[in-house]
N, C-alpha and C positions, 0 to 999 in steps of 0.2 A: 595459510592453513586455517581451516574452520575450527571453531571451538569443539573440543571433544574428540577431534580426529587424532588417531594414534600415529605418532611419528614413525616413519620407516627409516631404517638404517641401511647403509650400503652393505651388501651381502658379505663383503670382506671382513666386517667386524663380527658377524655371526660365525664365519669360518675361524676367526681368531679365537673366539671363546670355545668353540668346539675343539680346536687344537689344544688349547690349555687343558680342556677336559680329558683329551686322549692321554696326554702326558701324565696328568695327575691320576687318572684311572689305572694306567699301567703300573704306576708306583703303588697304588692302593691294592693292586692284585696280589701283592706279596702277603697281605694280611687277610685276604678273602678265601672262603672255602672253595677249592678248585672245582669240586664236583657240581657245585651250584652255578658258578658264574662262567664255566667253560661251555655252557649250553648255548646254541645258536639263537635261542629265543631273544636273548639280550641284544644281539646284533640286529635282529629284525625290528625290535622296539626302537632302537637307536636310529635306524634308517627311517622309520615312520616319523619320528620327531624331527629329523633333519628335513624330511619332505615338507612338513608343515612350516618349518622355519624358512625354507627356500621359497615357498609360495607367499607367505604373509610378510615376512621381513620386518615385523614390528619390533620396536626397540625392546619391549619387555620379553621378546622371544630369545634374547641372548641367554636367559636362564635355561630355556629348553635346549639351546645349542650346547651350553655347558654340560647339561645333564646327558645329552646324546653322546658328547665326547667322552664323558666319564664312563658311560656304559660300554662304549666301544673299547676304551682303554682297559677297563676291567676284564671284558671278555677276551681281548687279545692277550693280556698278561696271564689270565687264568688258563687259557688254551696252551700257552707256551709252557707254563709250569706243569700242566698235565702231560704234555709231550716229553718233558725232561725227566719225568718220574721213571722212565724205562731204564735209567742208569742205576737206580737205587739197588736192585737185586745184585748188581755186579760189584758194589763197593766192598773192598777188602779181599776180593778174589784175584788170583793171578790168572790173567786172561791174555789171549792174543787179539790184538786190535789193529784194524786197517783203516787207512784214511789218506787224504791228500793234503799236503802242506799248503796252508791257506795264505801265509805271509812269509816274508823273508825270515830266515832263521837268524837267531842271535846266540851269543855264547854267555854262559854263566861264569862266575869268578873261578870255578874249578875246571874250566874248559869244556863243560858239557854243552851240547847243542840243545836249544830250546825251541820247540815246534808248537804250532797251533794247527791241529788237524780238523779238516772239514770232511763231509761225505763219509762219516765214520761208520764202520761196520764191526759188530761183535758177533761172532758165531754166525756169520752170513746174514745177520739182522741189521738193517739200516737204522742208524741212530741219528737223532737231530742235533743241531747246534755244533759247537766247536770244542774240542778237547785239548788240554795242555799236556805236552809230553816233553820230558827231557831224556837225552840219551848220551852216553859217553862214546859213541861210535866215532871213528875218525872219517867216515864217509862224508863227502861234500854234498850235503843235502841242500836242495834249492826249492824255491816256491814252485808249486805245481807237481812236484814229485809224488808218486804214490808209494807209501811205506807200509810195512807191517811190523809192528812192535809187540813185545811181550813183557809183561810186568804186572805189578800189583796196582789195581785201579783204586784210586782214592776219591774222596769228595772233591769238588771243584772249589774255586775261590773267585771272588769278583763276579764276573759274568759267565764264568765257565762252569758247566755242570759236573765235570769230572777231570781228574788229573792222573798222570802216571810219571813218577819220578825214577830217573836212572833206568829207563827201560832198555831191554835188549833189542837191537835192531835186527829183525829176522830177514827182511828183504826190502829192496827198494827198486822202483821202476820209473823210468822217465815218463813225463806227462803224455797222455793220449787224449785229445790231440795235443801237439806241442804248444807250450805257452810262448807264442811268438813274441809278445810284448816283452816278456822277461828276457828272452834270448837276445833280442835287439838291444835292450837296455844294458845287459851284461857285456855284449860285444862292444857297444859304444863306450862303456865305462873302461874297458880294457884299452881302447884307443886313447882315451883321456889320460890314462896312467902312463902311456908311452910318451905323452907330451908334457905332462906336469908331474913334478916329484911329489912324494908323500911327505907330510900328511895333507898337503894342499890338494892333491888329486882327489882324495876321499871327501874332503870338504866341498870341493867343486861338484862332485857327483851328488853329494847330499843337497846342495843348493838346487841343482838342476832337476833331479828326479826324486828328491826326498828319501834317498837310500841311506838310512842312518846306520844300518847294521855293519857297513864296511869301515866305519870310522875307527881309528886307533883309540884304544881305551883311554889313554892320557888326554887326547883332544876332546873326546866325548865328556870326560869328567870336567874339563875346563869349561866347556860350553854349558854344562849343567850348573856350575858354580856361578857363572855370570848371567844366567837366565837367557841363553840363546839357543837352546835346543829346538825351539819352534821353527827355526829357519832351516833345519836339516831333517825335518820330518815332513812327510807328505801332508801338506796343509794348504789353506787358502792363500797363504802368502805367495808360495810358488805359483799357484794357479792365477792369482791376480796379476802377477807380472806377465805371464805368458799371454793371457787373454787381453790384458790392457795394451800390450804392444801390438797385438794383432788388430785390435780396434783402432788404435791411433794410425797405424800404417794403412789399413784398408778402408776405413770409413770414408775418407775423401774420394775413394774410387767407387765403392759400392757398399751400401749399408748391408745389403743381403750377403755379399761376399764376406764382409767383416763378421757378421753373425754366424754364417756357416763355418768359417775358419775357427772362430771362438768355440763353437760347439764341438768341432772335431778335436780341438786342443783339449777341451775338458774331458771328452771321452777317452782320448788317447792317454792323457796323463793319468786318469784313474785306472786304466788297464795296466799301465807301466808300474804304478806305485801300489796297486791293490786297493781293496775297499775297506780301509780302516774306518773307525767311527768319525775321526776328524776329516778324513778324505771324503767320506760319504756326505757329510754335512757341507763341506766346501764345494763339492761338485754340484750338489743340489742347489745351494744358494747361488753359485755362479751361473748355473743354467737358468734359474728363475730371473736373476737380475739381467742376464743377457737378453732373455726373451722380452722382459719389460722394456729394456732399452730399444729393442728392435721395433716394438709396437708403440713407442712413444709414451710409455707409462712409467710411473715410479711407484715402488712398493713401500708402504709405511713399515718401518722397522718392527713395530709391534704386531704387524701382520706376518711379516717374513720370518721373524724369529720363531714364534710358536708353530707356524705351519711347517717349517723345516724340521723342528724338533719332533712334531707329531708324525711326520712321514718316516723319519728314521726310527722312531719308537715302534710304529706299526710294523716295520720290517724286522726290527730286532728289539723286542721289549726289554731284553736284558741290559740294554744301554742305560736305561733309567734306574736299574737295580744296583748299579755300582760301577759303571765304566767311567773311570776317572778321566780318560781322554775325551769322552763325550761331554762331560760336565765342563772341563777346562775349555774345550773348543767353543761351546756356546757362551760361556762366561766371557771369554776374550772377544768373541764376536759381538756380544751385546755392548761391551765397553767401546768397541770401535764405531759401531753404527748408531748407538744411542747416547752414551756418555760423552764421547769425544766431540761430536757436533755441538752439544750443549756447552761444553767448556770453551770451544772456539767462539761461540756466539757471546758467552758471558764476558770473556776477557778481551776479545778483539772485535766484537760487533760483526758487521757484514763483510769485513775485509777477507778476501780469498787467501787461504793459508798457503805459504810457500812450503817447499819440500821439508826443510828442517823442522819448521813448526808442526807440520802435519805428522812427521815421525814422532816428535817428542810428545805431542798431545795424545796421539793414538796409543803410543806405548804406555804412557802414564795411565790412560783409561783402561787399557787391557790389563795392566798390572794390578790396578785397583780392584778390578772385577774378579781376577783369578787368585789374588793373594790369600783370601780366606780359605779357599779350597786347598791350596798348596800347603798352608800352615796346618790345616786340619788333617791332611793326608800324610804329609812328610815331616812337619815340624821344622822346616828350614825355609829360609828366604834368601834371595840374592841381593846384597846391598848395592852392588854396582850394575844392576840390570838396566837402569835407565841410561847411564853413559855408554854401556856396552851396546845397547840397541841403537843409540844415536850415532855412534861411531861406525858401527858395522853395517846396519841396514841400508844406508844410501849406496854402499858399494856392492850390495848383493845383486841388483839387476845387471850391472856391468860385469860382475864376476860370472854370473850365469851365461851372459853373452860370450864372454871370453872363453869359458869352459866349453861351450858348444862349438865354437870355431876351432878350439884346440883339438877336440875329438874328431871333428869333421876333417880338419887338415891332416891329422895324423893318420886317419883312415885312408885318405886319398893319396897322400905322399908320405909314407912311413919314414923315409930318409930325412924329411924336414920336420919331424914331429916337434923337436925342441924350438924351432923357429915359430911354429904356429902356437906353441904353448906358452911363450914367454909373457904375453900380456896377462893371461889368466894367472900364471904363476906369481907375477908381481902383485896383482890385486889380492889374490888369496893369501900371499905372504903378509900383506898389510893386515888382513883380517885375523890371521893366526897370531900375529905379533900383538895386536890389541887384546885378543882373548887371553893369551898367555900372560900379558902384563897385568890385566885386571884381576885374573884368577889368582895371581901370586901376591896381590896386595893383602896387607893384614886385615883380618876380619871380613874377607870377601863373602862369606856365607854365615848367616846367623841362625839361631834356633829359637823358636817360639812355638809352644804347643797349644793348639786351639781345640776346645771341646765343642760338641755339637750345639749346645745352647748359644755359645758365642759366635759360632758359624752362622746360625740363623739370625742372630742380632746384627751381625756385620752386614748381611744382605738387606735387612730391613732398613738400616741406616743408609746404605748405598742407594736403595730404591727411593727412600725419602729425599735424599740429597738430589738425585736426578729429577725427581718431581718438582722440588723447589727451584732448581735451575730452569726447568721448563716453564714454570709459572712466571719467573722473573723475566726471562728472555722472550717469552711468547714465540718460541721457535716452532716453525711448522715443518715437521719432518717430511711430509709428502711433497710440499712445494719447494722447500729450501735446501733439502739435503742434496749433496753432490751424488751423482750416479756412478756406481762402480760395478764391474762385472764380478767381483769377488770380494775379498776382504783381506785384512792384513794378518789374520791368524789362521 
């Protein structure tokens, strides 16, 4: 390089800084005047800056990339806030509201059904975003059903712009067109329950398709106490197993076939489970990683993380405004793909980790990265989360496989359902026994309340610790990291 020549960076690092800017800008949009920053001029200015960055790629232009990302994030967040203001005139009024159930329903402590409605309409006026509704109706409401409810509309909470408590269910209609993925899932879950007894059947369905709503209340509480709810929600862990198995089985035959099958599994799994924040992130990351594997590339974690975060925030700015699942998902993911490899290298050098060590280190890293958020939001922590994950997670892939064959066998030969279900039943009984035992131990759950300053300080310490490990180990993420189609959270 000649003297005075400006060093050019790989475009991925400019994308990284722009992605950081998008997330930060969307967060800042909460404090910005909506009327000013919702104007499209800011987006045009950001696009012009990105064009300059893409042409020149100079190292100093990371500042321009960051600024462009900030402008895009602020514009997108302000535009979303402006769109959500249409709910304000209806607050405090008793209204009739229509919508489509966006996710599987769940039940409150008093038996009320809790719904998230999309495609909302009030007085024939189309409304943006998703509204939270609870109803005491005994009707069996399912994802995709169109409902009309009546009640007093209140302000929202979290990422939801509005809510309606104990609404009257006026009418309900089946989805048009039918939600084929949900129908197939429910049909297959019924077959599983013919082959496997409860509560093991619901746990197996949770492992296989992430359907947490069908879990018995006692078992769900036990899973929460021991820090295992992440294995029965639609997340990257389920997706990693499915895509990983497809790759291992099909890659020796055809790399193209393995990639195509993995992509189909990702799409099908997202259709079956729904597009929750954690599932959106998991599907996006799995797809990017699968594409990189197919083309013989590896993505640096510090590129993959902010890029995935920026894409999800552009789609739904409200994620960054307070969606706990979104924050926990990315915190756990960063622990697995950033902190865990550094810990492996620091303590064991270049030795390839076995399954037990992989699970232990990944779980510790994910727990470290998510604990500050959990303490801040809930004030509780699971003392036995590490042994619970170490004892249960190695059995999950086998339990998923056994559950699948139990459902398939019971569907094909109903009279032999018990025969097809006994392997899954045995594996799932081992899991429920471990969960029940750990949840019943003294002091299984502790309480510590963390305030916002301590939350920020905790992540400063964690980032500084990861940076120190990186300096000591000289770990090269792009060259040394193992390639995965998904992640463990």
